[in-house]
C-alpha positions as CSV (number, residue, x, y, z in Angstrom):
1,M,-81.7,-20.9,-32.6
2,K,-81.2,-17.7,-34.7
3,Q,-80.0,-15.9,-31.6
4,N,-77.3,-18.5,-31.0
5,L,-76.1,-18.1,-34.6
6,K,-75.8,-14.3,-34.1
7,K,-73.6,-14.8,-31.1
8,I,-71.3,-17.2,-33.0
9,N,-71.0,-15.0,-36.1
10,R,-70.2,-11.9,-34.1
11,P,-66.7,-10.5,-34.8
12,Y,-64.3,-10.8,-31.9
13,Q,-63.6,-7.6,-30.1
14,K,-60.0,-6.5,-29.8
15,Q,-58.4,-7.3,-26.5
16,Q,-57.4,-4.2,-24.5
17,G,-54.7,-4.2,-21.8
18,F,-52.6,-7.1,-20.5
19,T,-53.5,-10.3,-18.9
20,L,-52.3,-11.2,-15.5
21,I,-49.8,-13.8,-16.8
22,E,-48.2,-11.3,-19.2
23,A,-47.8,-8.7,-16.4
24,L,-46.2,-11.3,-14.1
25,L,-43.9,-12.5,-16.8
26,A,-42.8,-8.9,-17.5
27,L,-42.2,-8.4,-13.7
28,F,-40.2,-11.6,-13.5
29,I,-37.9,-10.5,-16.4
30,L,-37.5,-7.0,-14.9
31,S,-36.6,-8.5,-11.5
32,I,-33.9,-10.8,-13.1
33,G,-32.4,-7.7,-14.8
34,L,-32.4,-5.7,-11.6
35,L,-30.7,-8.6,-9.7
36,G,-28.0,-8.6,-12.4
37,I,-27.5,-4.9,-12.0
38,A,-27.3,-5.3,-8.2
39,G,-24.7,-8.0,-8.5
40,M,-22.6,-5.8,-10.8
41,H,-22.8,-3.0,-8.3
42,V,-21.6,-5.2,-5.5
43,E,-18.6,-6.4,-7.6
44,G,-17.8,-2.8,-8.5
45,M,-17.8,-1.9,-4.9
46,K,-15.4,-4.7,-4.1
47,S,-13.1,-3.7,-6.9
48,S,-13.1,-0.1,-5.9
49,N,-12.2,-1.1,-2.3
50,I,-9.2,-3.2,-3.5
51,A,-8.2,-0.3,-5.8
52,M,-8.3,2.1,-2.9
53,Q,-6.1,-0.3,-0.8
54,R,-3.6,-0.5,-3.6
55,M,-3.5,3.3,-4.1
56,V,-2.9,3.8,-0.4
57,V,-0.1,1.1,-0.4
58,T,1.5,2.8,-3.4
59,I,1.4,6.3,-1.9
60,K,2.6,5.2,1.5
61,T,5.4,3.1,0.1
62,Q,6.6,5.9,-2.2
63,D,6.6,8.1,0.9
64,L,8.8,5.6,2.8
65,L,11.2,5.3,-0.2
66,D,11.4,9.1,-0.3
67,R,12.2,9.1,3.4
68,I,14.9,6.5,2.9
69,R,16.4,8.6,0.1
70,A,16.4,11.7,2.3
71,N,18.0,9.8,5.2
72,A,20.5,8.1,2.8
73,T,22.2,11.5,2.2
74,N,23.4,11.3,5.8
75,E,26.8,9.6,5.6
76,S,26.3,7.7,8.8
77,V,23.3,5.9,7.5
78,A,23.6,2.5,5.9
79,L,20.5,1.6,4.1
80,N,20.7,-1.9,5.3
81,N,20.0,-0.6,8.7
82,Y,16.4,-0.1,7.7
83,K,16.0,-3.9,7.7
84,L,17.4,-4.0,11.2
85,V,15.7,-1.1,12.9
86,V,12.6,-1.8,15.0
87,A,9.7,0.6,14.2
88,S,8.9,2.9,17.1
89,N,7.6,6.4,17.6
90,Q,10.6,8.6,18.2
91,A,8.7,11.9,18.0
92,C,11.2,13.1,15.4
93,N,8.7,15.4,13.8
94,S,8.2,17.5,16.9
95,G,11.4,19.6,16.4
96,I,13.6,17.3,18.4
97,D,17.0,16.5,16.9
98,C,17.0,12.8,16.0
99,S,19.8,10.5,15.3
100,A,19.8,8.7,11.9
101,T,18.8,5.5,13.7
102,N,15.9,7.3,15.5
103,M,14.8,8.8,12.2
104,M,14.8,5.4,10.5
105,S,12.8,3.9,13.4
106,H,10.3,6.8,13.2
107,D,9.9,6.5,9.5
108,L,9.1,2.8,9.7
109,F,6.7,3.5,12.6
110,L,4.8,6.1,10.6
111,W,4.7,3.9,7.5
112,Q,3.6,0.7,9.3
113,S,1.0,2.5,11.4
114,D,-0.5,4.2,8.3
115,L,-0.7,0.9,6.5
116,N,-2.2,-0.9,9.5
117,N,-4.9,1.8,9.6
118,Y,-5.8,1.3,5.9
119,L,-5.3,-2.4,5.2
120,P,-7.5,-5.2,6.6
121,G,-5.9,-7.9,8.8
122,N,-2.3,-7.9,9.6
123,P,-0.2,-6.7,6.6
124,V,3.3,-8.4,6.3
125,Y,6.2,-6.1,5.2
126,N,9.5,-7.2,3.8
127,F,12.6,-5.2,2.7
128,T,15.3,-6.4,0.4
129,M,18.4,-4.3,-0.2
130,T,21.0,-5.2,-2.8
131,D,24.2,-3.4,-3.4
132,V,24.8,-2.1,-6.9
133,I,28.5,-2.4,-7.6
134,D,30.3,-0.4,-10.3
135,P,31.9,-3.1,-12.6
136,V,35.0,-1.0,-13.2
137,S,35.9,0.3,-9.7
138,K,34.3,-2.6,-7.8
139,V,32.8,0.0,-5.4
140,V,29.2,0.1,-4.2
141,V,27.6,3.0,-6.0
142,S,23.9,2.6,-4.9
143,Q,21.5,0.1,-3.6
144,L,18.3,-1.5,-5.0
145,V,15.5,-1.4,-2.4
146,T,12.6,-3.8,-2.8
147,V,9.6,-3.4,-0.6
148,N,7.0,-6.2,-0.5
149,I,3.6,-5.9,1.2
150,N,1.2,-8.8,1.6
151,W,-2.3,-8.6,3.1
152,T,-5.6,-10.4,2.9
153,D,-8.9,-8.8,2.0
154,R,-12.1,-10.9,2.4
155,G,-10.1,-14.1,2.1
156,N,-8.2,-13.0,-1.1
157,A,-4.5,-12.6,-0.9
158,Q,-3.2,-9.2,-2.1
159,S,0.3,-8.1,-2.7
160,Y,2.3,-5.1,-3.8
161,S,6.0,-4.9,-4.6
162,V,8.2,-2.0,-5.7
163,T,11.9,-1.9,-6.5
164,T,13.9,1.4,-6.7
165,Q,17.5,2.4,-6.8
166,I,18.7,4.7,-4.1
């Protein structure tokens, strides 16, 4: 009986290490955190892809507007013709003299083919040109050009619009 009392009165030894339940709980908490980080990474990749698409659309549209401005210095070019011209490859950048209409068609062809290469699906383009009339002389002094581009990326509708005076 005295031996049993000695075992009961013994001071407890300090526990060393972790139990299996503690280790599994720590692993579970760590895995939840890593899943959250992975989810944020996926969302970041989606956002950067959309930002890249918007950057390309902005650069290409500004390029088209610069081409319209350059072509607008030609007296025979009416800016409204850009709405009427069908985009086609006129090979105007190979040193061949192009008419103003051929240059407009070539500009639109380059712009649309670049956007079709960078944007998913089938982008939709829309031009609006409005005359700016001098209130005193009642003469058209310039035009407002609005370019709208709509596309779909992973089921989400995206759009870009810019208006400039030429």
